[in-house]
N, C-alpha and C positions, 0 to 999 in steps of 0.2 A: 334275187328272190329274198324275201325277208323271213325271219323266224316268225312262226305263228302258232298259237295255241300249244306252246311247249315243244313243238317240232322244230328242231334246229336246222332249217333248210340251208342256212349259210355255211354249214359244215360240209356241204356237198357241192362239187363243181359242176355237176350236170343234172338236168331234170328231164326225164323221159316220161311220156304218157303212153300207155298201151291202150288202144281203143279196140273193143270187141267188134268184130264184124260178124254179126249174128246171122249166119246163113244156115238156118235150120237147127242151130244149137240152142237148147233151152234147158232149164232146170239146174239142179244142184250139181250134177255131173259135169255139165258144161262149165259152170262157174269154177268148180274145183280144178278142172283141166286148165282153164285160162289162168287161174292164180298160180298153179304149178309151173306153167310155162313162163309166167312173169318172173317168178323167183329164179328159175333156171337161167333165163336170159340176163337177169340182173347180176347174177354171180359171174357169168361169162364176160359181160361188159365191164364189170368191176375189175376182174382179173386183167383183162386186156388193157384197160386204161389205168390200172394201178391206183384205183380210187375207192373211197368208201361207198357203201351201197345201203339203201333203205328201200324196202318195198312196202307200200301202204295200199291195202285193199280198200277201194272206194274212198279216196281221200276226201272228196266233197262231203260224204256222209260223216266221216270222222270229225271233220272240222265243224260241221253243223251241229253235231251232238255235243261238242265240247265248248261251243262259244255261245255268247248271249247275242242273239240276233235281234236287231231293232229295225223295223221297217220304216220307210219314209213317212208313212201315214202316222205311225206312232211318234216319230220325231216332230211332225207338224203339230200333233195334238199336245205334246209336251211343251212346245214353244208357245202355243196359244195360251196354255194354262199359266206359263211363266209371265206372259205379257199382261195378265189380268191384275 
């Protein structure tokens, strides 16, 4: 895994993703419980593996908000303009 948007992924030996199984759980309380459990398990796994730990809530959103996204259509448009 490469470093991205200032997040130094290469400093971490493992990458785990927790997926919500939304069986009736909705709302802020469910999200808060999920995030609390993610932090709890991250510390336990980090202790067991003697490794560094980072928990990122909604990594995709964090990366989208901090990066400049260019769509393929925008790239095509730019290329057409450069060819003129």
